[in-house]
DOKOLZA-219448 format. One line per field, with one value per residue (C-alpha): residue number from 1; residue in one letter; x, y, z. Coordinates in Angstrom, 1 decimal, always signed. Layout:
N
i <- NUM,...
aa <- A,...
px <- X,...
py <- Y,...
pz <- Z,...
***
This chain:
439
i <- 1,2,3,4,5,6,7,8,9,10,11,12,13,14,15,16,17,18,19,20,21,22,23,24,25,26,27,28,29,30,31,32,33,34,35,36,37,38,39,40,41,42,43,44,45,46,47,48,49,50,51,52,53,54,55,56,57,58,59,60,61,62,63,64,65,66,67,68,69,70,71,72,73,74,75,76,77,78,79,80,81,82,83,84,85,86,87,88,89,90,91,92,93,94,95,96,97,98,99,100,101,102,103,104,105,106,107,108,109,110,111,112,113,114,115,116,117,118,119,120,121,122,123,124,125,126,127,128,129,130,131,132,133,134,135,136,137,138,139,140,141,142,143,144,145,146,147,148,149,150,151,152,153,154,155,156,157,158,159,160,161,162,163,164,165,166,167,168,169,170,171,172,173,174,175,176,177,178,179,180,181,182,183,184,185,186,187,188,189,190,191,192,193,194,195,196,197,198,199,200,201,202,203,204,205,206,207,208,209,210,211,212,213,214,215,216,217,218,219,220,221,222,223,224,225,226,227,228,229,230,231,232,233,234,235,236,237,238,239,240,241,242,243,244,245,246,247,248,249,250,251,252,253,254,255,256,257,258,259,260,261,262,263,264,265,266,267,268,269,270,271,272,273,274,275,276,277,278,279,280,281,282,283,284,285,286,287,288,289,290,291,292,293,294,295,296,297,298,299,300,301,302,303,304,305,306,307,308,309,310,311,312,313,314,315,316,317,318,319,320,321,322,323,324,325,326,327,328,329,330,331,332,333,334,335,336,337,338,339,340,341,342,343,344,345,346,347,348,349,350,351,352,353,354,355,356,357,358,359,360,361,362,363,364,365,366,367,368,369,370,371,372,373,374,375,376,377,378,379,380,381,382,383,384,385,386,387,388,389,390,391,392,393,394,395,396,397,398,399,400,401,402,403,404,405,406,407,408,409,410,411,412,413,414,415,416,417,418,419,420,421,422,423,424,425,426,427,428,429,430,431,432,433,434,435,436,437,438,439
aa <- M,N,I,T,V,V,G,T,G,Y,V,G,L,V,A,G,A,C,F,A,E,T,G,N,Y,V,I,C,V,D,V,N,A,K,K,V,E,A,L,R,R,G,E,I,P,I,Y,E,P,G,L,E,D,L,V,S,R,N,A,Q,S,G,R,L,T,F,T,T,S,L,Q,E,G,V,E,N,S,E,M,I,F,I,A,V,G,T,P,Q,D,E,D,G,S,A,D,L,T,H,V,L,A,V,A,R,G,I,G,Q,F,M,N,G,H,K,V,V,V,D,K,S,T,V,P,V,G,T,A,N,K,V,R,E,A,I,A,A,L,T,K,H,S,F,D,V,V,S,N,P,E,F,L,K,E,G,A,A,V,D,D,F,M,K,P,D,R,V,V,V,G,V,A,S,E,H,A,G,Q,V,M,R,Q,L,Y,A,P,F,V,R,T,N,N,P,I,L,V,M,D,V,P,S,A,E,M,T,K,Y,A,A,N,T,M,L,A,T,R,V,S,F,M,N,E,I,A,N,L,C,E,I,V,G,A,D,V,D,S,V,R,I,G,M,G,T,D,S,R,I,G,M,S,F,L,F,P,G,I,G,Y,G,G,S,C,F,P,K,D,V,Q,A,L,V,R,T,A,K,D,H,G,R,E,L,Q,I,A,A,S,V,E,D,V,N,H,N,Q,K,M,V,M,V,H,K,I,R,S,H,Y,G,A,D,K,L,K,G,R,T,F,G,I,W,G,L,A,F,K,P,K,T,D,D,T,R,E,A,P,A,L,T,I,I,E,E,L,L,K,A,G,A,N,V,R,A,F,D,P,E,A,V,A,S,F,K,E,R,I,G,E,R,A,G,L,T,F,C,E,N,N,Y,D,A,I,D,S,A,D,A,L,I,V,C,T,E,W,N,A,F,R,Q,P,N,F,K,R,I,R,E,K,L,K,V,P,V,I,F,D,G,R,N,I,F,N,M,G,D,M,K,R,E,G,F,T,Y,Y,S,I,G,R,P,V,V,K
px <- +130.2,+133.5,+134.2,+137.0,+137.2,+139.6,+141.0,+141.7,+140.9,+138.1,+135.4,+137.1,+138.8,+135.7,+133.7,+135.8,+136.2,+132.5,+131.6,+134.0,+132.7,+129.2,+130.9,+132.0,+135.6,+136.9,+140.0,+141.1,+143.3,+145.4,+148.3,+150.2,+152.5,+153.8,+150.3,+149.3,+152.3,+151.5,+147.7,+149.1,+151.0,+147.9,+148.8,+145.9,+146.5,+143.7,+142.1,+138.6,+137.2,+136.6,+138.3,+141.5,+140.0,+137.5,+140.3,+142.5,+139.8,+138.7,+142.3,+143.2,+140.2,+141.2,+138.1,+140.0,+143.2,+145.2,+147.0,+148.4,+147.1,+143.8,+143.9,+143.9,+141.0,+138.9,+139.4,+138.6,+135.4,+131.8,+131.4,+133.9,+133.5,+135.3,+136.2,+139.1,+139.5,+137.5,+139.6,+138.3,+139.5,+140.5,+136.8,+135.3,+134.2,+135.0,+138.2,+137.3,+140.8,+141.2,+137.7,+138.0,+141.5,+140.0,+137.2,+139.5,+141.5,+138.3,+137.5,+141.0,+140.9,+137.2,+136.7,+133.1,+130.0,+130.7,+128.7,+130.7,+129.7,+130.6,+131.1,+133.2,+131.3,+130.8,+128.7,+125.6,+126.7,+129.6,+128.2,+127.8,+131.3,+132.5,+130.2,+131.7,+135.3,+134.8,+132.8,+135.7,+137.9,+135.8,+133.1,+131.9,+128.6,+128.6,+126.3,+127.3,+125.7,+125.7,+125.9,+126.8,+128.2,+126.9,+129.7,+130.5,+134.3,+134.6,+131.5,+132.1,+132.1,+128.7,+127.2,+128.1,+127.0,+123.8,+122.7,+119.6,+119.3,+121.0,+120.9,+121.2,+120.9,+120.7,+119.6,+118.8,+116.7,+119.7,+122.0,+119.2,+118.9,+122.6,+122.9,+119.6,+121.3,+124.8,+123.1,+120.5,+122.7,+123.0,+119.3,+117.8,+116.1,+114.1,+115.9,+115.2,+117.3,+116.3,+116.6,+116.2,+117.6,+121.1,+121.2,+118.9,+121.3,+124.3,+122.3,+121.2,+124.6,+125.2,+121.9,+122.1,+125.6,+124.6,+121.6,+123.6,+126.2,+123.4,+122.1,+125.6,+126.1,+122.7,+123.2,+126.5,+124.9,+122.2,+124.9,+126.7,+123.5,+122.8,+126.1,+125.2,+121.7,+122.4,+120.7,+122.2,+122.5,+122.2,+118.5,+117.8,+119.1,+116.9,+114.0,+114.4,+115.4,+112.5,+110.2,+109.5,+109.8,+113.4,+115.0,+118.1,+120.7,+123.4,+122.4,+125.4,+127.2,+131.1,+133.9,+132.9,+132.8,+135.8,+136.7,+136.6,+133.1,+131.1,+133.5,+134.1,+130.6,+128.8,+131.2,+130.8,+127.1,+127.4,+129.7,+127.3,+124.5,+126.8,+127.6,+124.0,+123.1,+121.8,+122.9,+122.4,+122.4,+121.7,+124.3,+127.0,+126.2,+126.6,+130.1,+130.9,+129.4,+131.6,+134.7,+134.0,+133.2,+136.7,+137.8,+135.3,+137.5,+140.5,+138.5,+137.8,+141.3,+142.3,+139.5,+140.5,+144.3,+144.3,+144.9,+148.5,+149.4,+149.6,+153.3,+155.1,+152.1,+151.6,+148.4,+147.6,+145.4,+143.4,+142.2,+143.5,+141.1,+138.0,+135.9,+136.5,+137.2,+139.1,+142.7,+141.4,+142.6,+141.4,+139.8,+139.9,+139.2,+142.4,+144.4,+142.9,+143.4,+146.9,+147.8,+146.4,+148.2,+151.5,+151.2,+150.6,+153.7,+152.3,+153.5,+151.2,+151.6,+149.1,+147.7,+145.3,+144.6,+145.1,+145.5,+148.9,+150.9,+148.2,+148.3,+152.2,+151.9,+149.3,+151.0,+154.8,+157.4,+156.7,+158.5,+156.5,+154.6,+155.2,+153.3,+152.8,+152.4,+149.2,+146.7,+148.1,+151.5,+150.0,+148.9,+152.1,+152.8,+150.4,+148.4,+145.2,+143.6,+141.9,+139.5,+139.1,+137.9,+135.4,+137.2,+135.3,+138.9,+138.5,+135.0,+135.8,+139.5,+141.0,+140.2,+142.5,+145.3,+144.4,+144.5,+147.9,+149.5,+148.0,+149.8,+146.2,+142.9,+141.6,+139.7,+138.5,+136.2,+135.2,+133.0,+131.1,+132.2,+132.2,+129.5,+129.4,+128.6,+131.4,+133.7,+132.4,+132.9,+136.4,+137.3,+138.0,+137.6,+135.7,+134.9,+132.5,+130.3,+126.9,+126.7,+127.7,+131.3,+132.2,+134.6
py <- -21.1,-21.3,-18.2,-16.8,-13.1,-12.4,-9.0,-7.0,-3.5,-1.3,-3.8,-7.2,-6.5,-5.0,-7.8,-10.5,-9.1,-8.6,-12.0,-13.5,-11.2,-13.2,-16.6,-17.6,-18.8,-16.5,-16.7,-13.5,-13.8,-11.1,-11.3,-8.8,-10.9,-7.8,-6.8,-10.1,-10.3,-6.9,-8.1,-11.2,-8.8,-7.1,-3.8,-2.5,-0.9,+1.6,+4.0,+2.9,+3.5,+0.3,-2.0,-2.4,-3.8,-6.1,-7.7,-8.1,-9.7,-12.2,-13.1,-13.9,-16.0,-18.0,-17.1,-14.6,-15.8,-14.3,-15.8,-15.4,-18.7,-18.5,-22.4,-22.5,-20.2,-21.9,-25.6,-24.6,-22.5,-23.0,-19.4,-17.2,-13.5,-11.6,-8.1,-7.0,-3.7,-2.8,+0.4,+2.8,+1.9,+4.8,+4.9,+5.2,+1.6,-0.6,-2.7,-6.3,-7.7,-8.5,-9.9,-12.3,-13.2,-14.6,-16.2,-18.4,-19.2,-20.4,-22.5,-24.0,-25.0,-26.0,-29.1,-29.2,-27.0,-23.3,-20.1,-17.4,-13.9,-10.6,-8.1,-5.8,-3.1,-4.3,-3.4,-5.4,-8.6,-9.4,-12.3,-13.9,-13.3,-14.7,-17.7,-18.4,-17.9,-20.4,-22.8,-23.0,-24.5,-27.0,-29.4,-28.8,-27.0,-23.6,-20.3,-17.0,-14.3,-10.4,-8.8,-5.2,-3.4,+0.0,+1.1,+4.8,+5.1,+6.4,+4.3,+1.1,-1.3,+0.2,+0.1,-3.7,-4.7,-2.7,-2.5,-0.7,-3.3,-6.2,-6.5,-10.0,-11.0,-14.7,-17.3,-20.1,-20.8,-22.3,-19.4,-17.3,-19.4,-19.4,-15.6,-15.1,-17.5,-15.7,-12.1,-13.2,-11.9,-8.5,-7.8,-8.7,-5.3,-6.4,-4.4,-6.2,-8.8,-7.9,-11.1,-10.3,-11.3,-10.9,-8.0,-6.0,-6.3,-5.2,-2.2,-1.2,-0.3,+2.0,+3.5,+4.3,+5.9,+8.0,+9.2,+10.2,+11.8,+13.6,+15.1,+16.5,+18.0,+19.4,+21.1,+22.6,+24.1,+25.6,+26.8,+28.6,+30.3,+31.4,+33.4,+35.2,+36.1,+36.8,+33.8,+31.7,+28.0,+27.0,+28.4,+27.0,+23.5,+23.5,+24.7,+21.9,+19.0,+19.7,+18.5,+14.9,+14.0,+15.2,+14.8,+16.3,+13.7,+14.6,+18.3,+19.8,+22.0,+21.9,+21.6,+18.5,+14.6,+12.2,+8.9,+5.2,+5.2,+8.1,+9.3,+5.8,+4.4,+7.4,+7.1,+3.2,+3.8,+6.3,+4.0,+0.9,+2.8,+3.9,+0.3,-0.3,+2.5,+4.9,+8.2,+9.2,+12.9,+13.6,+10.9,+12.5,+16.1,+14.9,+14.1,+17.3,+19.5,+17.9,+18.4,+22.1,+22.4,+21.4,+24.5,+26.9,+27.6,+28.2,+30.8,+32.5,+32.5,+33.9,+36.6,+37.6,+38.1,+38.4,+35.6,+36.6,+37.3,+34.0,+33.5,+33.4,+33.4,+30.7,+28.8,+26.5,+23.6,+21.7,+18.3,+16.1,+13.3,+13.3,+13.1,+12.9,+9.8,+8.2,+8.3,+7.9,+10.7,+9.2,+12.1,+14.2,+18.0,+19.0,+17.3,+19.8,+22.7,+22.1,+21.3,+24.6,+26.6,+24.9,+25.6,+29.2,+29.3,+29.4,+27.5,+25.1,+23.8,+21.0,+18.9,+15.9,+13.9,+10.5,+11.2,+12.8,+9.3,+8.6,+12.0,+11.8,+8.6,+10.1,+13.5,+12.7,+15.1,+18.5,+21.7,+24.2,+21.6,+20.9,+18.4,+19.8,+18.0,+19.9,+22.2,+25.2,+24.5,+24.5,+28.0,+29.6,+32.9,+31.9,+34.3,+32.4,+29.2,+26.7,+24.0,+21.2,+18.4,+18.8,+16.9,+17.5,+18.6,+21.6,+22.7,+24.7,+25.8,+28.6,+31.8,+33.9,+31.7,+31.4,+35.2,+35.3,+32.6,+34.1,+37.1,+38.6,+36.8,+35.2,+32.0,+30.0,+27.4,+24.6,+22.8,+25.8,+24.4,+28.0,+30.3,+33.5,+35.6,+34.0,+34.9,+38.5,+38.9,+37.3,+39.9,+37.4,+37.7,+34.7,+33.0,+29.9,+27.9,+29.4,+31.9,+35.7,+36.7,+38.0,+41.0
pz <- +48.2,+46.7,+44.6,+42.5,+41.6,+38.6,+39.0,+42.2,+41.2,+42.8,+41.9,+42.1,+45.5,+47.0,+45.7,+46.9,+50.4,+50.8,+49.6,+52.0,+54.8,+54.4,+54.8,+51.3,+50.4,+48.0,+45.8,+44.1,+41.1,+39.6,+36.9,+38.7,+40.9,+43.1,+43.6,+44.9,+47.2,+48.6,+49.2,+51.1,+53.1,+53.9,+51.8,+49.9,+46.5,+46.6,+49.0,+49.8,+53.3,+55.3,+52.7,+54.5,+57.6,+55.5,+53.6,+56.7,+58.6,+55.9,+55.0,+58.4,+58.7,+55.6,+53.7,+51.4,+49.6,+46.7,+43.7,+40.2,+39.0,+37.3,+37.1,+40.7,+40.8,+38.3,+39.5,+43.1,+42.6,+41.5,+40.6,+38.8,+38.7,+35.8,+37.2,+35.0,+33.3,+30.3,+29.4,+26.8,+23.2,+20.9,+19.2,+22.6,+22.9,+25.8,+25.2,+26.0,+25.5,+29.1,+29.6,+26.8,+27.8,+31.3,+29.5,+27.3,+30.5,+32.2,+29.3,+29.3,+33.1,+33.3,+35.5,+35.9,+35.7,+36.5,+36.7,+34.9,+36.0,+34.0,+36.9,+34.7,+33.0,+29.5,+26.5,+25.4,+23.6,+25.7,+27.6,+24.2,+23.3,+26.7,+26.1,+22.8,+24.0,+26.8,+24.6,+22.3,+24.8,+26.9,+26.8,+30.2,+30.9,+32.2,+32.7,+31.7,+34.0,+33.7,+37.3,+36.9,+39.7,+40.9,+43.4,+44.3,+44.8,+48.5,+49.6,+47.6,+50.7,+51.9,+48.6,+48.1,+51.8,+51.5,+47.9,+46.9,+44.3,+42.7,+39.1,+37.5,+33.9,+33.3,+30.5,+32.7,+36.1,+37.5,+37.2,+38.6,+41.7,+42.4,+42.2,+44.5,+47.0,+46.9,+47.3,+49.9,+53.0,+51.2,+50.8,+54.2,+54.3,+51.0,+48.6,+45.3,+43.3,+39.9,+37.7,+34.0,+30.6,+29.9,+27.4,+29.8,+32.7,+30.5,+29.2,+32.7,+33.9,+31.1,+31.1,+34.9,+34.8,+31.6,+33.3,+36.5,+34.1,+32.4,+35.6,+36.3,+33.0,+32.8,+36.2,+35.1,+32.1,+34.2,+36.7,+33.7,+32.7,+36.3,+36.2,+33.0,+34.0,+37.7,+39.4,+42.2,+41.4,+44.9,+45.1,+41.7,+42.6,+45.8,+43.9,+41.4,+43.8,+46.1,+43.2,+44.1,+40.3,+40.2,+43.7,+45.0,+44.0,+41.4,+41.2,+42.4,+39.9,+39.7,+37.5,+35.8,+36.6,+36.3,+37.6,+35.9,+35.2,+33.9,+31.2,+30.0,+30.3,+28.5,+25.6,+25.4,+25.3,+22.4,+20.6,+21.0,+19.6,+16.6,+15.9,+15.7,+13.4,+16.0,+17.4,+21.1,+20.7,+24.5,+25.7,+23.1,+24.4,+28.0,+27.4,+25.5,+28.1,+30.9,+28.6,+28.4,+32.1,+33.2,+31.5,+33.2,+36.2,+33.8,+31.9,+35.3,+36.2,+32.9,+33.1,+36.7,+35.8,+32.0,+29.7,+29.1,+32.6,+34.3,+33.8,+36.9,+39.2,+41.8,+42.4,+45.4,+44.5,+47.1,+45.9,+43.1,+43.2,+40.9,+44.1,+47.9,+49.7,+46.9,+45.4,+41.9,+39.7,+36.3,+34.3,+37.3,+36.6,+38.5,+35.7,+33.0,+35.4,+36.3,+32.7,+31.4,+34.3,+33.6,+29.9,+30.6,+32.7,+36.0,+39.0,+40.9,+44.7,+45.1,+48.1,+48.2,+51.4,+49.5,+45.7,+45.6,+44.5,+42.1,+40.6,+40.4,+38.3,+36.0,+35.3,+36.0,+37.0,+35.6,+36.0,+38.1,+39.9,+43.6,+45.8,+49.3,+52.8,+53.8,+52.4,+53.9,+52.6,+49.2,+49.4,+50.9,+49.0,+46.2,+44.3,+44.7,+46.1,+43.7,+45.1,+42.8,+45.2,+48.0,+50.8,+54.2,+55.7,+53.3,+54.2,+57.2,+57.0,+59.1,+56.8,+58.7,+57.9,+54.4,+54.0,+55.7,+53.4,+50.1,+48.6,+47.8,+49.2,+45.9,+46.0,+43.0,+44.3,+41.8,+44.2,+45.9,+49.4,+50.8,+51.7,+49.8,+53.0,+54.7,+51.9,+51.9,+55.7,+55.3,+52.7,+49.8,+46.1,+45.5,+42.3,+42.4,+40.0,+39.0,+41.8,+41.7,+42.2,+45.6,+45.8
***
């Protein structure tokens, strides 16, 4: 097939490269000319394992090209995927400005029947708005499909190439057949292509992400209670997760979720309900709990040193991305923790294997904040180590070297990556989430 993908962010670039990998000819369109030129040179604007090789291989084969011209993309494709950003608006709703701008461009350049696919995460009713925007500018026939993505940052290529399911919302049999044909190479192990009505497909993405976010926030609340009553959240998690009705996924406590999906999607779903006269009490609480959880480690730090005794202290931060295997720092807990420490007059030395540049762009130059070349430099002469992201490279460090680097052997572990027994044997004062303090 000849396919155009509009938008070269996490979703668009991964989708375009993966579609090209199965033999389709894909044009990726982006309004950012510098980004397009960089992609043509083989420079990938995001860190995503496996993506650089995928883009390079398919670009060299001629199956994947990049342009700033939406007209070129529309006129030379049978299918057009809209994969532009839907940032959060001030009221929590999804901002559809970019989606509808692309829809109007498609209508303007339409030269025959097209299947237009909403790949961006959009609220229920967006397909109708896209349809109206296109129809206002063309007399050609077209289909509008909802095809939400379920990609995990850090595993996006594998998730796309081997999906556990593909959700497709259509209003015509023709569109359903085209989508089944397109995704057939990705589901050869008989994972389902779920074809449904458009509103149900639009709702599925928000419902799924909100359910996962709910599990995270619920587990964080349980962890906080465990600390109060003297329970160990690791034991509780295993006791819960081995129940086949619950399962082990998304039961790890921590300092809150971040990224481009969960925070935005939960709030957008709450806003959608309000627009229809309903209140989603659980979903609203999920976001409140997550907001508070990002401060949990700050409270532990203040309690350890004294709320008014952080000024002049130095803290080493391991991890800036909201999760490992990505450079995405949107809504990252590290942002909240570092902001609070800087406001208290502390100094911060930070390291992340991939997200330093992204974090710098988000937080800017700040007095008292230094970015380091490696994780051990970050704790040089620091009062304590704070773990914010569970990168594999942090899981088995040289504890002797950590003790030598730190002024006092104190660790605040926001991701529970260290064993409490090891911490005791190594002589650390160790704070984690939902577990007893080691002293």
